[in-house]
Each structure stands twice: as structure tokens, then as C-alpha cells.
Kinemage of the C-alpha trace (Angstrom):
@kinemage 1
@onewidth
@group {chain A} dominant
@subgroup {mainchain}
@vectorlist {calphas} color= white
{ca met a 1} P 13.704 13.159 -3.229
{ca arg a 2} L 15.334 11.224 -0.338
{ca arg a 3} L 12.546 12.330 2.026
{ca asn a 4} L 9.934 11.229 -0.501
{ca ile a 5} L 11.578 7.809 -0.890
{ca ala a 6} L 11.474 7.408 2.893
{ca leu a 7} L 7.775 8.345 2.916
{ca ala a 8} L 7.185 5.940 0.052
{ca ala a 9} L 8.894 3.197 2.022
{ca val a 10} L 6.331 3.621 4.781
{ca ala a 11} L 3.536 3.703 2.202
{ca leu a 12} L 4.964 0.601 0.582
{ca ala a 13} L 5.065 -1.183 3.911
{ca met a 14} L 1.380 -0.376 4.320
{ca ala a 15} L 0.474 -1.262 0.798
{ca thr a 16} L 2.115 -4.661 0.929
{ca ala a 17} L 0.833 -5.321 4.422
{ca gly a 18} P -2.811 -10.080 11.194
{ca pro a 19} L -3.340 -7.595 13.364
{ca ala a 20} L -1.823 -8.361 16.703
{ca his a 21} L -5.254 -7.221 17.861
{ca gly a 22} L -7.892 -5.098 16.200
{ca gln a 23} L -11.575 -4.230 16.050
{ca asp a 24} L -11.834 -6.115 12.777
{ca ser a 25} L -10.586 -9.310 14.408
{ca asp a 26} L -12.932 -11.464 12.335
{ca gly a 27} L -11.700 -9.829 9.135
{ca gly a 28} L -15.205 -8.737 8.096
{ca ile a 29} L -14.384 -5.182 7.032
{ca thr a 30} L -10.980 -6.052 5.615
{ca leu a 31} L -12.330 -9.044 3.697
{ca ala a 32} L -15.282 -7.049 2.337
{ca leu a 33} L -13.037 -4.228 1.081
{ca ala a 34} L -10.613 -6.701 -0.499
{ca asp a 35} L -13.356 -8.755 -2.146
{ca glu a 36} L -15.146 -5.662 -3.492
{ca gly a 37} L -11.958 -4.528 -5.216
{ca val a 38} L -12.618 -0.923 -4.226
{ca leu a 39} L -10.037 1.736 -5.037
{ca met a 40} L -8.486 2.993 -1.809
{ca cys a 41} L -6.879 6.384 -1.307
{ca tyr a 42} L -4.369 6.353 1.525
{ca arg a 43} L -3.802 9.619 3.378
{ca pro a 44} L -6.345 11.529 1.262
{ca asn a 45} L -6.461 15.293 0.886
{ca val a 46} L -10.086 15.778 -0.123
{ca arg a 47} L -9.664 19.492 -0.938
{ca arg a 48} L -6.733 18.865 -3.325
{ca lys a 49} L -8.040 15.426 -4.407
{ca thr a 50} L -4.703 13.758 -3.740
{ca cys a 51} L -3.576 10.498 -2.142
{ca glu a 52} L -0.174 9.499 -0.758
{ca ser a 53} L -0.844 6.161 -2.428
{ca thr a 54} L -3.735 4.222 -3.928
{ca gly a 55} L -4.457 0.547 -4.068
{ca phe a 56} L -6.934 -2.219 -4.597
{ca phe a 57} L -7.035 -5.975 -4.122
{ca glu a 58} L -7.883 -8.700 -6.588
{ca arg a 59} L -9.011 -12.037 -5.242
{ca met a 60} L -6.939 -14.864 -6.734
{ca gly a 61} L -8.433 -17.720 -4.714
{ca glu a 62} L -9.877 -18.501 -1.299
{ca gly a 63} L -8.115 -16.083 1.067
{ca val a 64} L -5.404 -15.217 -1.506
{ca tyr a 65} L -5.111 -11.782 -3.138
{ca thr a 66} L -2.876 -9.617 -5.265
{ca ser a 67} L -2.429 -6.067 -4.021
{ca tyr a 68} L -2.047 -3.440 -6.763
{ca asp a 69} L -0.620 -0.166 -5.497
{ca thr a 70} L 0.580 3.176 -6.797
{ca leu a 71} L 2.952 5.036 -4.480
{ca ala a 72} L 4.224 8.611 -4.612
{ca leu a 73} L 8.039 8.730 -4.621
{ca gly a 74} L 8.466 12.403 -5.450
{ca val a 75} L 6.838 15.216 -7.341
{ca gly a 76} L 5.553 13.589 -10.512
{ca ile a 77} L 7.262 10.246 -9.721
{ca thr a 78} L 5.185 7.178 -8.824
{ca leu a 79} L 5.759 3.455 -8.470
{ca asp a 80} L 3.183 0.844 -9.532
{ca met a 81} L 3.587 -2.474 -7.727
{ca glu a 82} L 1.947 -5.862 -7.369
{ca ser a 83} L 2.325 -7.941 -4.221
{ca pro a 84} L 0.899 -11.282 -3.088
{ca met a 85} L -1.221 -11.288 0.071
{ca trp a 86} L -3.381 -13.681 2.027
{ca leu a 87} L -6.061 -13.380 4.668
{ca gln a 88} L -4.728 -14.228 8.116
{ca asn a 89} L -6.395 -13.495 11.469
{ca gly a 90} L -8.600 -10.765 10.002
{ca ala a 91} L -5.807 -9.004 8.113
{ca leu a 92} L -4.225 -9.096 4.674
{ca cys a 93} L -0.630 -10.241 5.056
{ca gly a 94} L 2.355 -10.654 2.828
{ca pro a 95} L 6.123 -10.548 2.900
{ca met a 96} L 8.036 -7.372 2.116
{ca arg a 97} L 9.862 -8.534 -1.013
{ca glu a 98} L 12.674 -6.869 -2.921
{ca gln a 99} L 11.398 -8.407 -6.181
{ca asp a 100} L 8.038 -6.635 -5.830
{ca val a 101} L 9.815 -3.275 -5.798
{ca met a 102} L 12.343 -4.147 -8.503
{ca thr a 103} L 9.662 -5.431 -10.896
{ca gly a 104} L 7.430 -2.409 -10.311
{ca thr a 105} L 6.782 0.238 -12.933
{ca leu a 106} L 8.330 3.629 -12.237
{ca arg a 107} L 6.436 6.532 -13.797
{ca met a 108} L 7.401 10.137 -14.329
{ca asn a 109} L 4.455 12.449 -14.945
{ca gly a 110} L 2.345 9.398 -15.762
{ca gln a 111} L 4.737 7.980 -18.378
{ca ala a 112} L 6.508 4.673 -17.732
{ca val a 113} L 10.269 5.000 -17.289
{ca ala a 114} L 12.362 2.466 -19.218
{ca pro a 115} L 13.420 -0.403 -16.912
{ca gly a 116} L 17.135 0.341 -17.315
{ca leu a 117} L 16.621 3.953 -16.261
{ca ala a 118} L 14.222 3.007 -13.451
{ca arg a 119} L 16.506 0.410 -11.870
{ca pro a 120} L 18.691 2.861 -9.828
{ca val a 121} L 15.630 4.559 -8.326
{ca leu a 122} L 13.980 1.216 -7.533
{ca tyr a 123} L 17.228 0.085 -5.944
{ca gln a 124} L 17.169 3.221 -3.713
{ca val a 125} L 13.650 2.301 -2.594
{ca val a 126} L 14.818 -1.240 -1.769
{ca gln a 127} L 17.737 0.179 0.240
{ca arg a 128} L 15.319 2.355 2.251
{ca leu a 129} L 13.203 -0.732 2.939
{ca asn a 130} L 16.133 -2.978 3.730
{ca ser a 131} L 15.243 -3.384 7.419
{ca met a 132} L 11.757 -4.624 6.435
{ca ile a 133} L 12.697 -6.945 3.555
{ca gly a 134} L 11.687 -10.501 4.426
{ca gln a 135} L 9.336 -9.480 7.224
{ca glu a 136} L 5.631 -10.220 7.193
{ca ile a 137} L 3.550 -7.064 6.886
{ca cys a 138} L -0.147 -7.298 7.734
{ca ala a 139} L -2.796 -4.632 7.272
{ca trp a 140} L -6.407 -4.324 8.347
{ca phe a 141} L -9.057 -1.633 8.171
{ca glu a 142} L -11.135 -0.083 10.943
{ca pro a 143} L -14.042 2.345 10.510
{ca ala a 144} L -13.319 6.044 11.134
{ca gly a 145} L -16.455 8.109 10.533
{ca asp a 146} L -17.423 7.774 6.869
{ca asp a 147} L -13.960 6.449 5.995
{ca tyr a 148} L -11.419 4.034 7.467
{ca val a 149} L -8.034 3.814 9.137
{ca ile a 150} L -5.543 1.264 7.854
{ca lys a 151} L -3.479 -0.311 10.606
{ca ala a 152} L -0.454 -2.571 10.310
{ca ser a 153} L 1.702 -5.080 12.064
{ca ile a 154} L 5.235 -6.162 11.209
{ca asp a 155} L 6.055 -9.740 12.133
{ca gly a 156} L 2.974 -9.824 14.385
{ca glu a 157} L 3.669 -6.588 16.279
{ca tyr a 158} L 1.127 -3.769 15.842
{ca gln a 159} L 2.832 -0.593 14.574
{ca pro a 160} L 0.628 2.418 15.537
{ca glu a 161} L 3.025 4.840 13.808
{ca phe a 162} L 1.838 3.352 10.486
{ca asp a 163} L -1.872 4.119 11.114
{ca arg a 164} L -3.162 6.100 8.129
{ca pro a 165} L -6.549 7.409 7.026
{ca met a 166} L -8.082 5.672 4.012
{ca lys a 167} L -10.930 6.783 1.782
{ca ile a 168} L -12.725 4.736 -0.838
{ca ile a 169} L -12.677 6.598 -4.149
{ca gly a 170} L -13.886 5.971 -7.662
{ca ala a 171} L -11.586 5.893 -10.676
{ca ser a 172} L -13.469 8.876 -12.103
{ca asp a 173} L -13.396 10.970 -8.890
{ca gly a 174} L -10.332 12.928 -10.063
{ca tyr a 175} L -7.890 11.885 -7.328
{ca arg a 176} L -4.172 11.621 -8.124
{ca val a 177} L -1.177 10.212 -6.275
{ca thr a 178} L 1.237 12.840 -5.050
{ca pro a 179} L 3.412 13.302 -1.909
């Protein structure tokens, strides 16, 4: 489970994520995907119909969004989170916040875990993210064949190790979140 929490921390950093530089420097692709509210599958396995995490954006105002994400923490364990974001230099940016993790919904096999029981696991996730708490995470999308690659910066520095494939999926396509 510790390895899966570490993987989820990276997924969380991406999910709550301007590019230092990027092909989508005008924000066209990123803005279109955010405004369309499409369901995104990060690190898809098309054969197994799985995603490391899923997410979509809801526009709250001009250039302001809420990111809704489901992250795999372990076999059968997921975390649903909401995070504020804004459009900045062609990317969607937001702070890595402890409160977004701690107010998330932990699920086991699709069933919500009572907040009191979830708190220790959520706290472990926060501890894994500790070095990123308070930093600005930005994400943007670049085309990759029929799909996309999500890229990220932390406090303005592009982080190529966080590049991940992303596929647009439909809610009825049968994909599920799993590590």
C-alpha cells in the first residue's frame, strides 16, 4: 500500500496541477478540454480499461475551475478530491493543499469509507505529499496521436518525470480507476 500511496501522490500532483514552456502556450487545447468538461483517463490501459486516475474540470467563472479527480491508492481503494484551479499562461494551476486531500472521499471497492476511518489513510497521503504542500502545480495538455500527454510544472519549473498519457473517455465506456 505504501508504494500505491506514493504513486497516488504523483497522480494527485498531476490532478491538482503554467507551463514553463509548452506547445499549448496559448492554452487552446487545455482551455478547450477544461471547458468541455470531458472525462480524462490518466495513464490508460486500453486493453484492461483501467486508469491510474480520472478527472474532469468544471468552469466556475472566467478562467476559474474546480478539478474533480479520482485517484487509485491501492487495490480497491480510491480517493475522490476537489481542487480549485485557474488558467494561467496556457495551463491550469492551483496550490497543492492539505485540505483538499483531508476533505476528499476515500472509497473501498466503490463504497465511501466513514470520515473517522478514512482520516489515517488521508493523513498518510498528506505526509507523502508534504514536500509539495503549498507549491503551485500547473498542468497542460499536448496532443499525442489520437490522445494527449499531460505535462506539469511545480512552482514554474517543468517536471518531465510527471509527463503522463491521457485519454478522453466516456462515463459509459467501462473504464475504472485502479493502480
